Residue frames relative to the residue before (quaternion, step in Angstrom):
aa qw qx qy qz dx dy dz
X 1.0000 0.0000 0.0000 0.0000 0.00 0.00 0.00
X 0.4541 -0.6997 0.4386 0.3344 3.63 1.31 0.17
X 0.1600 0.7989 -0.5514 0.1794 3.56 0.86 1.04
X 0.0638 -0.8328 0.5498 0.0028 3.59 -0.61 1.11
X 0.7806 0.0674 -0.0998 0.6133 3.59 1.30 0.09
X 0.0917 0.8002 -0.5838 0.1028 3.59 -0.81 0.99
X 0.0003 -0.7947 0.6026 -0.0734 3.54 -0.50 1.30
X 0.2163 -0.8148 0.5230 0.1258 3.66 -0.04 1.22
X 0.1997 -0.8126 0.5135 0.1899 3.59 1.17 -0.70
X 0.4072 0.7040 -0.4748 0.3363 3.55 1.01 0.87
X 0.5089 0.6777 -0.4118 0.3350 3.60 1.23 -0.15
X 0.3319 -0.7502 0.5431 0.1793 3.55 -1.27 0.42
X 0.7828 0.1277 -0.1145 0.5982 3.59 1.25 0.07
X 0.7634 0.3851 -0.2748 0.4398 3.54 -1.25 0.44
X 0.7836 -0.3211 0.2501 0.4693 3.53 -1.20 -0.61
X 0.5010 -0.5509 0.5384 0.3946 3.53 -1.39 -0.06
X 0.2362 -0.8470 0.4602 0.1224 3.54 0.08 1.33
X 0.3477 -0.6964 0.5958 0.1976 3.52 -1.16 0.85
X 0.1987 -0.8166 0.5371 0.0724 3.58 -0.55 1.20
X 0.4738 0.6899 -0.4398 0.3260 3.61 1.21 0.22
X 0.5410 -0.6136 0.4022 0.4112 3.57 1.26 -0.32
X 0.6259 0.5520 -0.3326 0.4393 3.60 1.27 -0.03
X 0.3797 -0.7960 0.4211 0.2119 3.56 1.36 0.10
X 0.3729 0.6889 -0.5281 0.3278 3.58 0.98 0.82
X 0.0123 -0.8494 0.5271 -0.0255 3.55 0.63 1.19
X 0.4129 -0.7325 0.4934 0.2224 3.56 -1.00 0.87
X 0.3480 -0.7200 0.5687 0.1925 3.54 -1.22 0.66
X 0.3213 -0.7436 0.5579 0.1804 3.58 -0.83 1.03
X 0.0211 -0.8032 0.5937 -0.0434 3.55 -0.83 1.05
X 0.8268 0.1933 -0.1464 0.5075 3.58 -1.07 0.71
X 0.8075 -0.3196 0.2290 0.4398 3.54 -1.18 -0.67
X 0.2855 0.7171 -0.5780 0.2650 3.56 0.26 1.31
X 0.1234 -0.7897 0.5983 0.0557 3.59 -0.87 0.95
X 0.2855 -0.7447 0.5793 0.1682 3.55 -0.95 0.90
X 0.7590 0.4069 -0.2795 0.4245 3.54 -1.26 0.41
X 0.3762 0.7135 -0.5043 0.3085 3.61 1.19 0.41
X 0.6346 -0.5347 0.3900 0.3990 3.58 -1.22 0.44
X 0.0938 -0.8288 0.5516 0.0054 3.55 -0.77 1.06
X 0.7668 -0.3250 0.2820 0.4764 3.55 -1.14 -0.76
X 0.8679 0.0644 -0.0415 0.4908 3.57 -1.10 0.77
X 0.7051 -0.4682 0.2622 0.4634 3.57 1.02 0.77
X 0.5283 0.6073 -0.4236 0.4156 3.59 1.26 0.11
X 0.5796 -0.5841 0.4394 0.3604 3.55 -1.33 0.05
X 0.1095 -0.7440 0.6492 0.1136 3.51 -1.40 0.16
X 0.4565 -0.6331 0.5260 0.3377 3.57 -1.30 -0.17
X 0.2427 -0.7764 0.5727 0.1018 3.55 -0.97 0.95
X 0.1999 -0.7873 0.5799 0.0624 3.56 -0.99 0.98
X 0.4492 -0.7739 0.4022 0.1938 3.56 -0.82 1.09
X 0.4825 -0.6838 0.4337 0.3340 3.63 1.23 -0.14
X 0.6402 0.5010 -0.3237 0.4841 3.59 1.28 0.19
X 0.7944 -0.2027 0.1580 0.5503 3.58 0.54 -1.12
X 0.4110 0.7285 -0.4671 0.2866 3.60 1.21 0.21
X 0.2215 0.7564 -0.5955 0.1555 3.58 -1.00 0.84
X 0.2572 -0.7154 0.6236 0.1823 3.54 -1.35 0.30
X 0.1524 -0.7833 0.5995 0.0608 3.55 -0.84 1.04
X 0.0540 0.8001 -0.5935 0.0692 3.58 -0.87 0.94
X 0.3895 -0.6700 0.5747 0.2627 3.55 -1.16 0.62
X 0.0941 0.7693 -0.6307 0.0398 3.55 -1.27 0.45
X 0.4404 -0.6752 0.5278 0.2676 3.55 -1.30 0.32
X 0.3352 -0.7543 0.5324 0.1877 3.56 -0.64 1.14
X 0.1382 -0.7609 0.6235 0.1146 3.55 -1.33 0.20
X 0.6282 -0.5539 0.3736 0.3987 3.62 -1.09 0.58
X 0.7461 0.1876 -0.1201 0.6274 3.58 1.02 -0.85
X 0.0723 0.8279 -0.5468 0.1018 3.59 -0.93 0.76
X 0.1612 -0.7093 0.6640 0.1729 3.49 -1.50 0.02
X 0.0526 -0.7441 0.6626 0.0672 3.57 -1.11 0.74
X 0.0301 -0.8069 0.5852 -0.0748 3.53 -0.91 1.02
X 0.1422 0.8008 -0.5652 0.1380 3.61 -0.72 1.02
X 0.3192 -0.7032 0.6011 0.2060 3.56 -1.25 0.58
X 0.0029 0.8018 -0.5966 0.0334 3.59 -0.93 0.94
X 0.1161 -0.7695 0.6276 0.0227 3.55 -1.24 0.68
X 0.2819 -0.7700 0.5513 0.1538 3.59 -0.42 1.21
X 0.4972 -0.6552 0.4833 0.2998 3.58 -1.16 0.60
X 0.7769 0.1964 -0.1119 0.5876 3.58 1.26 -0.23
X 0.7083 -0.5075 0.3002 0.3881 3.57 -1.29 0.18
X 0.7347 0.2058 -0.1895 0.6180 3.58 1.30 -0.12
X 0.5895 -0.5689 0.4270 0.3828 3.56 -1.20 0.46
X 0.4229 -0.7247 0.4876 0.2413 3.58 -0.90 0.90
X 0.8083 0.1466 -0.0409 0.5688 3.60 1.13 -0.55
X 0.4859 -0.6618 0.5033 0.2692 3.54 -1.24 0.61
X 0.8615 0.2069 -0.1285 0.4454 3.56 -1.10 0.75
X 0.5815 0.6500 -0.3452 0.3466 3.57 1.30 -0.16
X 0.3770 0.7078 -0.5115 0.3085 3.58 0.71 1.05
X 0.6929 -0.3051 0.2772 0.5916 3.55 0.11 -1.35
X 0.0285 0.8528 -0.5067 0.1232 3.54 -0.41 1.25
X 0.1097 0.7264 -0.6769 0.0458 3.52 -1.22 0.76
X 0.1126 -0.8351 0.5380 0.0209 3.56 -0.20 1.29
X 0.4257 0.6755 -0.4811 0.3619 3.60 1.21 0.40
X 0.7015 -0.4271 0.3425 0.4564 3.57 -1.31 0.14
X 0.8376 0.1131 -0.1493 0.5131 3.57 -0.97 1.03
X 0.4404 0.6899 -0.4587 0.3459 3.57 1.13 0.66
X 0.3103 -0.7143 0.5950 0.1985 3.57 -1.26 -0.50
X 0.1216 -0.7651 0.6192 0.1280 3.57 -1.33 0.14
X 0.1399 -0.6865 0.7060 0.1040 3.53 -1.04 0.93
X 0.0974 -0.8872 0.4391 -0.1031 3.45 -0.02 1.52
X 0.2104 -0.7560 0.6074 0.1231 3.63 -0.23 1.20
X 0.3363 -0.7343 0.5558 0.1971 3.57 -1.05 0.79
X 0.4248 -0.7674 0.4245 0.2246 3.57 -0.27 1.31
X 0.8318 0.1518 -0.1773 0.5036 3.55 -1.12 0.91
X 0.6709 0.3974 -0.2975 0.5508 3.57 1.24 0.43
X 0.4489 -0.6553 0.5121 0.3268 3.57 -1.29 -0.05
X 0.5217 0.6483 -0.4049 0.3789 3.57 1.26 0.26
X 0.1280 -0.7547 0.6308 0.1268 3.52 -1.37 0.12
X 0.2409 -0.7615 0.5909 0.1142 3.53 -1.26 0.56
X 0.2648 -0.7486 0.5850 0.1651 3.54 -1.28 0.43
X 0.0730 -0.7952 0.6019 0.0056 3.57 -0.96 0.92
X 0.1520 -0.7484 0.6398 0.0863 3.54 -1.18 0.74
X 0.2257 -0.7782 0.5743 0.1171 3.57 -0.85 1.00
X 0.4043 -0.7082 0.5325 0.2267 3.53 -1.08 0.81
X 0.7260 -0.4683 0.2846 0.4153 3.58 -1.25 -0.17
X 0.6470 0.3530 -0.3632 0.5700 3.54 1.22 0.62
X 0.6138 -0.6033 0.3649 0.3552 3.58 -1.02 0.79
X 0.7352 0.4302 -0.2321 0.4696 3.58 1.04 -0.78
X 0.6254 0.5336 -0.3463 0.4519 3.60 1.25 -0.04
X 0.2828 0.7526 -0.5510 0.2235 3.58 -0.43 1.17
X 0.1117 -0.7794 0.6084 0.1002 3.55 -1.27 0.27
X 0.4450 -0.6801 0.5303 0.2412 3.51 -1.29 0.59
X 0.3922 -0.7092 0.5347 0.2394 3.57 -0.84 0.97
X 0.6813 -0.4037 0.3073 0.5276 3.56 0.92 -0.94
X 0.3703 -0.6899 0.5657 0.2587 3.55 -1.34 -0.20
X 0.0779 -0.7855 0.6136 0.0209 3.55 -1.16 0.70
X 0.2536 -0.7799 0.5591 0.1219 3.57 -0.93 0.93
X 0.1098 -0.7721 0.6246 0.0400 3.56 -0.95 0.97
X 0.4544 -0.7121 0.4749 0.2468 3.57 -1.16 0.60
X 0.7833 0.3465 -0.1308 0.4993 3.57 1.20 -0.38
X 0.1304 0.8262 -0.5397 0.0953 3.59 0.80 0.91
X 0.6371 0.5075 -0.3404 0.4698 3.61 1.23 -0.24
X 0.6302 0.3765 -0.3842 0.5599 3.54 1.11 0.85
X 0.6570 -0.5159 0.3594 0.4159 3.60 -1.26 0.16
X 0.0747 0.7714 -0.6265 0.0830 3.56 -0.92 1.03
X 0.3572 -0.7311 0.5460 0.1995 3.55 -1.20 0.62
X 0.1354 -0.7954 0.5907 0.0107 3.56 -0.83 1.12
X 0.0018 -0.8233 0.5625 -0.0761 3.57 -0.76 1.09
X 0.0592 -0.7432 0.6647 0.0481 3.54 -1.19 0.75
X 0.0445 -0.7658 0.6393 0.0534 3.58 -1.07 0.76
X 0.0424 -0.7827 0.6198 0.0376 3.55 -1.24 0.51
X 0.1596 -0.7514 0.6359 0.0739 3.56 -0.98 0.97
X 0.3324 -0.8049 0.4548 0.1865 3.57 -0.26 1.26
X 0.6344 0.5589 -0.3445 0.4080 3.61 0.99 -0.74
X 0.7706 0.3252 -0.1752 0.5194 3.57 1.00 -0.77
X 0.4114 -0.7184 0.4618 0.3184 3.59 1.25 -0.32
X 0.4738 0.6907 -0.4233 0.3453 3.59 1.24 0.36
X 0.0395 -0.7815 0.6226 -0.0122 3.54 -0.81 1.10
X 0.0868 -0.7993 0.5944 0.0180 3.56 -1.10 0.76
X 0.2159 -0.7263 0.6361 0.1458 3.52 -1.31 0.55
X 0.0922 -0.7787 0.6198 0.0321 3.56 -1.08 0.86
X 0.1115 -0.7630 0.6333 0.0663 3.55 -1.13 0.75
X 0.8336 -0.0788 -0.0110 0.5466 3.56 -0.65 1.19
X 0.7702 -0.4225 0.1787 0.4432 3.53 0.91 1.05
X 0.6964 0.4390 -0.2705 0.4992 3.59 1.26 -0.13
X 0.4810 -0.6724 0.4768 0.2986 3.59 -0.93 0.89
X 0.0936 -0.8147 0.5719 0.0218 3.57 -0.91 0.99
X 0.7967 0.0876 -0.0449 0.5962 3.62 1.20 -0.40
X 0.0415 0.7740 -0.6316 -0.0182 3.57 -1.24 0.45
X 0.0092 -0.7819 0.6233 -0.0068 3.53 -1.25 0.51
X 0.1695 -0.7583 0.6218 0.0980 3.55 -1.13 0.77
X 0.1422 0.7837 -0.5893 0.1353 3.56 -0.80 1.01
X 0.5457 -0.5779 0.4793 0.3722 3.57 -1.25 0.32
X 0.1177 0.8084 -0.5622 0.1285 3.56 -0.64 1.07
X 0.1155 -0.7716 0.6216 0.0699 3.53 -1.26 0.45
X 0.0353 0.7911 -0.6061 0.0749 3.55 -0.68 1.16
X 0.1947 -0.7798 0.5890 0.0840 3.56 -1.18 0.62
X 0.5742 -0.5510 0.4670 0.3853 3.55 -1.36 0.03
X 0.0609 0.7823 -0.6145 0.0817 3.56 -0.80 1.07
X 0.3261 -0.6456 0.6230 0.2979 3.52 -1.39 0.07
X 0.0100 -0.8291 0.5531 -0.0811 3.54 -0.35 1.33
X 0.3478 -0.6837 0.5868 0.2593 3.52 -1.39 -0.03
X 0.1810 -0.7816 0.5910 0.0837 3.56 -0.82 1.05
X 0.2230 -0.7645 0.5922 0.1227 3.55 -1.26 0.47
X 0.1824 -0.7678 0.6095 0.0755 3.54 -0.83 1.07
X 0.8226 0.2412 -0.1864 0.4800 3.58 -0.96 0.91
X 0.7643 0.1996 -0.1210 0.6012 3.56 1.27 0.14
X 0.4916 -0.6020 0.5184 0.3567 3.56 -1.12 0.59
X 0.7360 -0.4687 0.2612 0.4128 3.55 -1.17 0.73
X 0.4054 -0.7605 0.4570 0.2200 3.58 -0.58 1.17
X 0.5683 0.5655 -0.4003 0.4438 3.60 1.20 -0.19
X 0.7205 0.4250 -0.2375 0.4938 3.57 1.23 -0.40
X 0.7985 0.1818 -0.0673 0.5699 3.59 1.13 -0.66
X 0.5316 -0.6303 0.4655 0.3216 3.57 -1.15 0.67
X 0.6971 -0.4912 0.3266 0.4075 3.55 -1.30 0.33
X 0.7003 0.4764 -0.2728 0.4562 3.60 1.10 -0.59
X 0.6534 0.4920 -0.3114 0.4838 3.61 1.29 -0.03
X 0.8796 0.1088 -0.0452 0.4610 3.55 -1.28 0.55
X 0.3635 0.7204 -0.4941 0.3236 3.56 0.83 1.07
X 0.4355 -0.7241 0.4819 0.2320 3.59 -0.81 1.04
X 0.1504 -0.7066 0.6781 0.1351 3.53 -1.19 0.71
X 0.5584 0.5686 -0.4138 0.4400 3.54 -0.24 1.27
X 0.5221 -0.6336 0.4841 0.3026 3.55 -1.32 -0.35
X 0.1301 -0.7731 0.6182 0.0561 3.56 -1.22 0.62
X 0.0608 0.7711 -0.6324 0.0426 3.56 -1.18 0.71
X 0.8582 0.2408 -0.1154 0.4385 3.54 -1.40 0.19
X 0.2085 0.7722 -0.5645 0.2036 3.60 0.62 1.15
X 0.0032 -0.8145 0.5761 -0.0677 3.57 -0.74 1.13
X 0.0944 -0.7581 0.6426 0.0589 3.55 -1.16 0.75
X 0.0975 -0.7837 0.6133 0.0134 3.57 -0.89 1.07
X 0.4192 -0.7280 0.4924 0.2277 3.56 -1.07 0.73
X 0.7163 0.2799 -0.2690 0.5798 3.56 1.12 0.72
X 0.5428 -0.5938 0.4552 0.3815 3.60 -1.20 0.27
X 0.3474 -0.7251 0.5528 0.2190 3.59 -0.70 1.00
X 0.5010 -0.6294 0.5003 0.3203 3.54 -1.20 0.51
X 0.6813 -0.4776 0.3595 0.4225 3.54 -1.27 0.24
X 0.6655 0.5008 -0.3116 0.4573 3.60 0.95 -0.82
X 0.6292 0.5208 -0.3353 0.4695 3.60 1.06 -0.68
X 0.6578 0.4961 -0.3101 0.4743 3.58 0.98 -0.80
X 0.6334 0.5094 -0.3350 0.4766 3.60 1.00 -0.71
X 0.6164 0.5323 -0.3464 0.4655 3.59 1.08 -0.65
X 0.6337 0.5216 -0.3357 0.4622 3.59 0.94 -0.83
X 0.6383 0.5104 -0.3248 0.4760 3.56 1.03 -0.74
X 0.6797 0.5149 -0.3011 0.4270 3.58 0.88 -0.92
X 0.6640 0.5293 -0.3398 0.4044 3.63 0.91 -0.75
X 0.7405 0.3565 -0.2367 0.5182 3.59 1.17 -0.34
X 0.7006 0.4609 -0.2869 0.4630 3.60 1.08 -0.49
X 0.7635 0.3690 -0.1849 0.4967 3.60 1.17 -0.52
X 0.6317 -0.5962 0.3228 0.3757 3.55 1.22 0.25
X 0.4849 0.6202 -0.4679 0.4017 3.58 1.21 0.29
X 0.2315 -0.8015 0.5429 0.0956 3.56 -1.08 0.65
X 0.2422 -0.7039 0.6393 0.1930 3.51 -1.28 0.52
X 0.3945 -0.7283 0.5108 0.2302 3.58 -1.16 0.48
X 0.0777 -0.7714 0.6297 0.0481 3.52 -1.28 0.42
X 0.4654 -0.6894 0.4788 0.2809 3.54 -1.06 0.73
X 0.6486 0.4988 -0.3204 0.4775 3.62 1.21 -0.30
X 0.3636 -0.7509 0.5149 0.1972 3.55 -1.20 0.48
X 0.7410 0.3552 -0.2180 0.5265 3.60 1.22 0.01
């Protein structure tokens, strides 16, 4: 599937290990706790809603997929934008909508200030585990949002993205744009994945099934 970054967040000590083989391990900063209750009896990372976040390097691609599981600590998101964020050129944002149960998807172009919103989608159960996905096909300009494996939004626009080495932030909106005390998630995150191509709908449904139905993938790392 051209997986270029994979942070399961199941470890209980040390870094947030990248299991893709590219060794872009994440750094835990502020109020992040390892070993929180996760999916299928596995662990996850818990964020305190104050300054907790994980910073990781990764290599962007013109076309891509980002996929992550999140669990709010309450029935609405406590903060805006505090999901998975990279506001640099050719980045993306999985963007919880603060004080609501909705989320939005954003795709950034090859300049930091060039971005567009795919759309917004409201869910009734953000205080349970759900899978959030964005895909983008650069040749056609087609971007899509998926919730729990099903497409919920799409948009076609003229866009230009390039390959960069960027830094992403889990559990907090991009720290280059906001201070540690702003836009911090109160909740849990697991299974963050970055692919260098847009996955198909059937591939995204498979990713949902392997964690929601008790199927497992293997990894050579233990953290």
